Backbone as CSV, one residue per row, in Angstrom:
resi,resn,N_x,N_y,N_z,CA_x,CA_y,CA_z,C_x,C_y,C_z
1,UNK,-5.207,27.911,-5.346,-5.636,29.049,-5.096,-4.298,30.014,-5.401
2,UNK,-3.828,29.859,-5.694,-2.965,30.865,-5.986,-4.046,31.948,-8.194
3,UNK,-4.476,30.816,-8.257,-5.756,32.101,-8.935,-6.594,32.260,-8.963
4,UNK,-7.565,32.018,-7.249,-8.249,32.543,-7.235,-9.528,31.246,-6.304
5,UNK,-8.709,30.361,-6.101,-10.007,28.285,-5.722,-9.919,28.874,-4.081
6,UNK,-10.845,28.534,-4.329,-10.987,28.349,-2.344,-11.226,27.207,-2.139
7,UNK,-9.910,26.918,-1.373,-9.678,25.543,-0.826,-10.464,25.028,0.621
8,UNK,-11.210,24.165,1.051,-12.052,24.198,2.175,-11.302,22.966,2.632
9,UNK,-11.083,22.814,3.406,-10.666,21.929,4.563,-11.603,20.841,5.538
10,UNK,-12.225,20.454,5.328,-12.835,19.667,6.382,-12.196,18.596,7.149
11,UNK,-11.345,18.374,7.169,-10.771,17.444,8.933,-11.533,18.040,10.077
12,UNK,-11.817,16.793,11.005,-12.372,17.129,11.582,-10.827,18.121,12.215
13,UNK,-11.366,18.575,13.559,-9.748,19.618,14.801,-8.836,18.600,15.142
14,UNK,-9.444,17.331,15.634,-7.832,16.616,16.422,-6.923,15.812,14.734
15,UNK,-7.817,16.006,13.772,-6.500,16.149,12.688,-5.858,16.837,12.146
16,UNK,-6.381,17.813,12.016,-5.989,19.249,11.846,-4.550,19.728,12.785
17,UNK,-4.801,19.035,14.250,-3.588,19.678,15.281,-2.966,18.594,15.258
18,UNK,-3.102,17.052,14.788,-2.071,15.863,15.277,-1.318,16.591,13.664
19,UNK,-1.729,16.370,12.191,-0.868,16.521,11.180,-0.544,17.643,10.626
20,UNK,-1.235,19.146,10.751,-1.159,20.060,10.222,-2.229,21.395,9.372
21,UNK,-2.309,21.736,9.451,-2.977,23.073,8.725,-2.327,23.396,7.582
22,UNK,-3.703,23.471,6.203,-2.935,24.441,4.727,-3.117,25.976,4.933
23,UNK,-2.273,26.471,5.184,-2.246,27.276,4.870,-2.995,28.064,3.623
24,UNK,-4.228,29.370,4.456,-4.757,29.547,3.596,-6.470,28.820,2.922
25,UNK,-6.158,27.752,3.549,-7.114,26.770,3.852,-8.839,27.589,4.894
26,UNK,-8.818,27.653,3.805,-10.683,27.481,5.118,-11.184,26.459,5.749
27,UNK,-10.939,26.358,7.003,-12.170,25.394,7.408,-13.324,24.921,7.861
28,UNK,-14.169,24.685,7.218,-15.429,24.339,7.328,-16.008,22.656,7.909
29,UNK,-16.326,22.776,8.902,-16.854,21.318,8.990,-17.915,20.210,8.509
30,UNK,-17.677,18.958,7.754,-18.013,18.373,6.899,-19.842,18.488,7.303
31,UNK,-20.099,18.693,7.896,-21.143,18.215,8.484,-22.518,20.452,8.385
32,UNK,-21.782,21.130,8.205,-22.477,21.660,7.786,-22.166,22.824,6.361
33,UNK,-20.717,22.542,6.459,-20.335,22.583,4.820,-21.168,22.913,3.550
34,UNK,-22.549,22.261,3.098,-23.603,22.754,2.138,-24.243,23.993,2.422
35,UNK,-24.717,24.332,3.366,-25.366,25.924,3.505,-24.091,26.660,4.123
36,UNK,-22.660,25.974,4.269,-21.790,27.313,4.640,-21.193,27.691,3.340
37,UNK,-21.565,26.884,2.152,-21.273,26.930,0.936,-22.082,27.723,-0.538
38,UNK,-23.058,27.028,0.004,-24.664,27.536,-1.066,-24.693,29.170,-0.989
39,UNK,-24.164,29.735,-1.679,-24.807,31.698,-2.574,-25.844,31.418,-2.131
40,UNK,-26.830,30.600,-1.690,-28.154,30.801,-1.376,-29.084,30.758,0.193
41,UNK,-27.687,30.451,0.778,-28.263,30.244,2.504,-27.812,31.713,2.886
42,UNK,-28.916,31.789,3.808,-28.097,33.020,4.602,-27.009,32.553,5.674
43,UNK,-26.301,31.616,5.740,-25.922,30.698,6.473,-24.073,30.362,5.486
44,UNK,-24.125,31.738,4.483,-22.890,31.506,3.787,-22.110,32.117,3.530
45,UNK,-20.679,31.000,3.375,-19.144,32.485,4.021,-19.381,33.238,2.879
46,UNK,-18.865,34.508,3.307,-18.392,35.422,2.500,-18.144,35.491,0.913
47,UNK,-17.319,34.256,1.089,-16.438,33.965,-0.129,-16.819,33.030,-1.224
48,UNK,-18.818,32.967,-0.995,-19.645,31.413,-1.896,-19.649,32.350,-2.444
49,UNK,-19.414,32.084,-3.905,-19.947,32.406,-5.353,-20.515,31.801,-5.825
50,UNK,-21.495,31.148,-6.674,-21.926,30.666,-7.427,-20.850,30.349,-8.240
51,UNK,-19.768,31.414,-8.887,-19.018,31.199,-10.461,-17.911,30.531,-9.643
52,UNK,-17.130,30.543,-7.947,-16.096,30.323,-6.822,-15.514,28.778,-7.252
53,UNK,-14.418,28.614,-7.912,-14.243,27.524,-7.793,-13.654,27.169,-6.448
54,UNK,-14.323,25.649,-5.749,-14.278,25.735,-4.709,-13.447,24.176,-4.586
55,UNK,-13.082,23.981,-4.806,-11.920,22.333,-4.233,-12.237,22.615,-2.694
56,UNK,-12.151,21.325,-1.938,-12.598,19.972,-1.365,-11.987,19.498,-1.023
57,UNK,-10.624,19.647,0.295,-9.840,18.565,0.606,-10.111,17.554,2.057
58,UNK,-10.088,16.177,2.212,-9.874,15.854,3.785,-8.924,14.925,3.571
59,UNK,-8.933,14.111,4.781,-7.541,13.650,5.129,-7.514,12.639,4.160
60,UNK,-7.917,11.224,3.196,-7.757,10.598,2.422,-8.539,11.151,1.023
61,UNK,-9.412,12.014,0.944,-10.441,12.070,-0.490,-11.194,11.315,-0.468
62,UNK,-11.440,10.552,0.178,-13.008,9.925,0.186,-14.479,10.708,0.522
63,UNK,-14.565,11.599,1.610,-15.411,12.758,2.280,-15.190,13.527,0.786
64,UNK,-14.311,14.305,1.044,-14.580,15.257,-0.288,-14.945,14.853,-1.475
65,UNK,-14.731,13.552,-1.910,-15.343,13.894,-3.470,-17.281,14.231,-3.494
66,UNK,-17.218,13.065,-2.330,-18.606,13.008,-2.169,-19.424,14.351,-1.293
67,UNK,-18.588,15.173,-0.714,-19.150,16.735,-0.523,-18.733,17.758,-2.161
68,UNK,-17.551,17.991,-2.868,-17.782,18.068,-3.934,-18.729,17.579,-4.784
69,UNK,-19.055,16.811,-5.295,-20.046,16.320,-6.095,-21.718,16.505,-4.948
70,UNK,-21.839,16.887,-4.049,-22.906,17.272,-3.694,-23.340,19.297,-4.181
71,UNK,-21.932,19.252,-3.943,-22.306,21.001,-4.075,-22.298,21.340,-5.526
72,UNK,-21.687,20.442,-6.041,-21.867,20.664,-8.159,-23.641,20.960,-7.668
73,UNK,-24.142,20.181,-7.008,-25.957,19.581,-7.014,-26.979,21.112,-6.298
74,UNK,-25.619,21.673,-5.521,-25.948,22.762,-4.782,-25.668,24.172,-5.905
75,UNK,-25.878,23.692,-7.456,-24.973,24.962,-8.485,-23.605,25.522,-8.509
76,UNK,-23.083,24.798,-7.936,-21.023,25.508,-7.641,-20.548,24.068,-8.916
77,UNK,-20.933,24.593,-9.639,-20.399,23.861,-10.507,-18.856,23.076,-11.344
78,UNK,-18.330,23.986,-10.635,-16.530,23.747,-10.041,-16.188,23.342,-9.158
79,UNK,-16.477,22.805,-8.260,-16.456,22.151,-6.918,-15.709,21.421,-7.225
80,UNK,-15.005,20.681,-6.620,-13.871,19.753,-7.178,-13.224,19.323,-5.588
81,UNK,-11.879,18.332,-5.897,-11.522,18.275,-4.580,-10.724,17.243,-4.835
82,UNK,-9.189,17.001,-3.842,-8.338,16.623,-3.269,-8.376,15.755,-4.192
83,UNK,-7.549,14.684,-4.966,-7.221,13.398,-5.030,-6.195,12.794,-3.729
84,UNK,-6.434,12.032,-3.008,-5.573,11.412,-1.959,-5.634,12.297,-0.325
85,UNK,-6.334,13.500,-0.374,-6.559,14.374,0.638,-5.777,15.168,0.847
86,UNK,-5.164,15.256,2.446,-3.735,15.976,2.647,-3.234,15.032,3.080
87,UNK,-3.277,14.141,3.141,-2.411,12.634,3.154,-1.551,12.804,1.959
88,UNK,-2.000,12.751,0.398,-1.390,13.105,-0.296,-0.512,14.519,-0.661
89,UNK,-1.452,15.684,-0.575,-0.525,17.304,-0.119,0.414,17.024,0.646
90,UNK,0.541,16.489,1.802,1.652,16.687,2.535,2.823,15.588,2.301
91,UNK,2.505,14.839,1.845,3.508,13.881,0.319,4.550,14.371,-0.372
92,UNK,3.603,15.656,-0.624,3.663,15.382,-2.081,5.182,17.376,-1.812
93,UNK,4.846,17.793,-0.089,6.000,18.386,0.230,4.902,19.706,-0.398
94,UNK,3.838,20.136,0.024,3.345,21.293,-0.061,2.840,21.538,1.258
95,UNK,2.368,23.409,0.964,2.548,23.892,2.211,1.728,23.363,3.575
96,UNK,2.011,23.151,4.605,1.775,22.485,5.490,2.081,23.704,6.674
97,UNK,1.291,23.520,7.962,1.797,23.872,9.518,1.504,23.695,10.698
98,UNK,2.010,23.820,11.518,1.839,23.327,12.939,0.387,23.505,13.087
99,UNK,-0.207,22.330,13.524,-2.071,22.426,13.937,-2.183,23.347,14.553
């Protein structure tokens, strides 16, 4: 994120409220992720660009790896995910604020 990557949190509201949120992350529900990040979509967020590094994070790193692969197929070649998801993020002591 310090070098301009867009961190996208796809966890459901109940998980974010229970475990906390990552400061600066953009929250996008998993079921609308593709059309919110696809730069060719009329409904993409302003931060979505074809050359944007996108890092997807879910709760444990499973759905985010599938989401990142889908984003790559859409043309976001620099899409990736956080191994271990939010749980690994929090366990490493990375920034989290109350949900």
